[in-house]
N, C-alpha and C positions, 0 to 999 in steps of 0.2 A: 789669601782670601780672608778677609775680616768678617766677623760676625756683624751684621747689620743691627741697627737700633731696633728693627721690627723683631728680629729674632731674639734680641736680649729681652725685650719687653715680654714677648710670648712665653720664652723659655724659663723666665723666673719662676713661673707659677706651677711647674710640673711637680706632681706628687704631694702638693701641699693642699691644705683646707679641710673643709668639713667632711667630704666623702672618706677620706682616709681615717680620720678620727672615729667617724660613725662605723666604719668597717672593722676597725680594730676593737671597738666596744661590742659590736654584734658578735663577733667570734668569741670574745672573752667573757661575756656576761649574759647574753640573750639567747643564743640557740641551745636547744635542748640536746647538748652534747658534753661529754667530759673535756676538759681542757686538752688542747692539742690532739684531738681525736683524728684530724687529718693532717697533722704534721706540717711540712712545709707548704702544702697546699693552701693552708690558711693565710700564710704570707701572699701566695699568689692571688687569692681571693682580695685581698686588701690592695695589692698592686693594681688589679683590674678596676676595683671601685675608684682608685686614685686617678688613673689615667681616663677613665670614662667619665670622671666627675660626678658620679651618682652612686648612692648606696641604697638597696644592693646593686651590684653591677648588672647591666643588661646581657641577656644571652648573645652570643656571637652568631650572627645570622648571615654575614656576608664576607667570608674570608677570601682574600685575594692572593694569589701567588704571582709575583712579578719577576721575571727572569731576564737579566741583561747578559747579551751574548757578544762575546768578542774574543778574537784571537790573539796570540801574543808570540811576537817575533822571537823571544827568548827560548821558545819551544823548538825552533827549527834547528836541525842537525848543524854542527859546525863544520869546518873544513876537514875535520877528521872523522866526520860521521856520528859524533857523539851528540846526544840529546837529552834534555832535562825532562822529557815527557815520554810516557809509554805509548801515546798515540799519535798518528799523523795529523797534520793541520786539517785535512779533510774532515775530520771527525766531527769538528765544531758545527760546520754546515749541516752534516747529516743528523747530528742531535737536534739542531733547530727545527729542521724538517720533520723529525719524528715527533717532537713535542708539539709542534703546530698542527700536526695531523691527529693528535689525540692520544699518542703512544708514549711509551716509557713510563717508569715508576711514579713520577711525579703526576702524571694524568691519572694513573690507576687510583693513587691515593686521594686525589682531588675528587674524583668521582665517588669514591667511598665515603668521603667526609663532607661532601656538598660545598667543595670550594672550586673557584675559577682560576684559570690560569692564563697569564698573558706573557708572551716572549717578544722581546724587543732586540732587533739587531742593531747593536751600537758600533761594533767594529769587527764584524766577522770577515775573514780574509777570503772573500770570494766576490765576484760580480753581482751587483744588485739583481741583475737579470735572471740569476740562478734561482731566485725566490719569486719569480714572476707569477708563478701559479698559487702563490699563498697570499692571504690577505695583505692589502697595501699597507696597513699600519704596522706591519711587522718590520718593514724596512724604512718607514718614514723617518725614523730618527737616526738613520745611519750617520755616523760622524766621520768615519774614515774607514779604510780597508785595512784591517791588521794594525799591528803596532811595530815599532822599531825594537830591536834587541836591547834590553834595558842594561845588560851587562856591558854594553858598548856604546850606546846612544840612547836618547830619550825616547820614551814610548810614543809620545805625540808632542804637538806644539801645545804652548800654554792656551792659545785661543781654542784649540780643539778640546782640551780638557775642561775649559770654562763652559763652552757649549754643551758638553756632556753633562756637566753639573746641572745646568739650567734644564736640560731635558729631563733629568731625574727628578728635579722639584716639580716640573710641569706633569710628569706621569704620577706623582704622588697626590698632586692636587686632583687630577682627573680621577684616580681611584677613589679618593675621599669623596668627591663631589658625586661620584656614582654610587655612593652608599657603602663603601668598604668600612668594616669596623674592626678588621684585623688584617695586617699586611705581612706577607711572608716573602721577602726578597731574596734573590739569589743570583748567582753568576754561572754562566755556561761558557766554556771555552777551553780548548787545549792550552795547557801551560799557565792557567791563571793561578795556580797555587804558587808559583815562583814569586810573581810581584806581590801576592799577598804576604809571603814570607819577608820580603824587602820592607814593605811598608811596616809590618809589625815589629821587625827588628829595629828599624828606625825610630819608631814611636815609643818602644819600650827600653831602648838602649841595650839590646841583645845583639849576640853575635850570630852569624850566619848559621853555624852548626846547631845553635840552641833553638832555632825556630823552623829548620828545614825538615819537612816530613817527606812521606813517600808519594804524597799526591796521587796521580793516577795509577799508582801501583809500580813504581820504577824499582829496578834492582839496584845492588849495591854501586855498581859502575855509574850508572845513571844519576844516582843519589849524589855521588861525588861531583859529577858535572853540574847538578842543580845547586849544590851547596856553593860551589865556586861562582856560579852565576849570581847567586844571592849576595855572596861576599863583594864581588865586583860592582854590583848595581848599588850597594849600600854606600859606596864611596861618594857617589853622586847624590843619592837620596839624603844622606846627613847634611849635605849643604843647603837643602832646600826645605828644611824642617820649619822655618819660619813662615813660609806661605804654602798652605794646603794645596792650591791649585798648581803651584809650580811643582810640588812633590808628586801629585798625581800624574803631571804631564812628564815627569822625569822618570819615575819609578814604577808606574802601573798602567795607565792607559784609560781610554774613554769609558770602558765599561765600569771600572772602578770609580771613575769620577761620577758617572750617572747614578750608581748605587749610592754613593755618598751623599749627592744632592737629595736622592730619594729619602734617604733616613733623616736628613736634616728637616725636610719639609714635612715628613711624617710627624715628627716631634712638634713642630710648629703648629701642624693642624690637630694635635692631640689625638693621634690615632696610634694605637699599640702596634708593636712590631715583633715578630718572632725571628730570631736569627738562627741560623743552622749550618754555617760553613765558615771555613777559615777566611775565605774572601770577604764574607759579610762581616765577620768580626774585624777585619782590617779596616773596613769602611766604617764600622762603628767607632773605632778608635779615632778615626779622621773626623768623624762627625762630632766626637766629644771635644776635639781641638777647635772646631768652628763654633760650637754651642755646647758649652761645658755640661750642661745638665740634660742634653738631649738623650743619653743612655738611660735615663730614668723612664723613658717610654718603650724601652727594649727589653725583651725577655729572650733568654737563650734556651733553645729547645732541647738540645741534647749534649751530652759531654763527648764531644769528638775527641779522638785520642792523638790528632795531630798536634806536634809540639807547639807550632805557631798559634793554634787555636787556644791551646791551654794557656799560653803566655798572654794572649789578649784576654781571656777569661779573668785571669788574675789581675790584670791592669784594670778591667771594668768593674771588678768586685761584684759579680753576679754569680748565682747558682743555676745551673741549668735544670730545666724540668725533669728531664729524663737521664738516665745513665746506661744507654744501650750501646754507646760507642759507634753510632752510625757515621761512617766516613762520608757517604754520598750526600752532598749539600743539595743546592738547587731546589729547596722548598721541602724536600722529602722528610727530613727529620722534623721540620715544622709542622708538616701535615700529621706526622705520627703524634705529635704532642697536642694537636688541636683538640681531640676529644678529651684530653685531661684538663684543658682550659674550660670547655664546656661542661664537663662534669662538676669541676669546682664551683662554677657560677650556679649550676642546678643545686648542688647542696646548700650553698650560701643562701640562695634566695627562696628555696622550698622548705627549709628546715624551719620550723617555728620556735617559739619560746616554750619553756616549760609549761606555761599556763596554756599556750595555744594548742600544744600537743597532748594536754591531759596528763603530764607526767609530773611526778612529785619533784619538787626542788631538792638539790643536793643539801646535805647537812653542813658541808663544809666545802670551800672552794679553794683551789690552788691554781696558781698561773703555770706550774711546772716549768 
């Protein structure tokens, strides 16, 4: 997948221009606060001004969580009954149904912080008819049912991966057109941490053991099985590094392809993104391959302890907002970080100058 001329043109302007300069000057010289009073949050305020293209930045009023659901064949027990996942395949459909009905931590946090949640069935391994009682838009984007075992065969066809990528782009457009000013994407699906590890290993030049975490909470025996699956899938993945769609088809699946397209289009539409899971970080690395400056639109919510997450974090050269080591992705850590972003904007926009606040100017100034 090559970057189009439109993407090159749009993405060249990320993070540049007057709003960033104004924001940096405002924190340094104008607000009635000692230097570095809010530490790294001052950099966050500058980032928000840059991605919104306005200083001071606008308050976040329409945060949207978009979850891409899909199963992964690599989580199926092998002929010896060994599995790389702690959960059965049926858990994905149950989780989709739970969230669609307003349940689960992500919905609780969304209600608490005034965000909306959308679930998209991209490749859940169950008949579409099983979701007949749910809103039709949930399954309207279904690309295929499940995926192949990436340690033995491709996850999907190239055509399916390309269709999923376009689906993700369309969903990003739909969210932005509906007024979203912050996007929190994530993945739902049993076994998805295994292809995430494969992608991160392939894109960072790491070995399987260095990126394979415990995922859904596997024991030592299952971790060894998972690590072997990552190792075997890497053999095919590394042959397809030159083409991101082929890489997604070979080593990941339609849900990862959809999330990658979503991230690329969110950057193209100049809409900030909060990332919070190993799967999302893997897709961010792919988005960077497609449009190098796309990650300038991405903020990482929390410092997930997963080794693959840490490896991707290092490659993207970003600092997470929080350090709670929240392992659960799917928008949860992003929603926990949302009030931090809103608080940063409030301080940035509502704190006046020394003259405005009726405060004496400092006798000396330091940049610290």
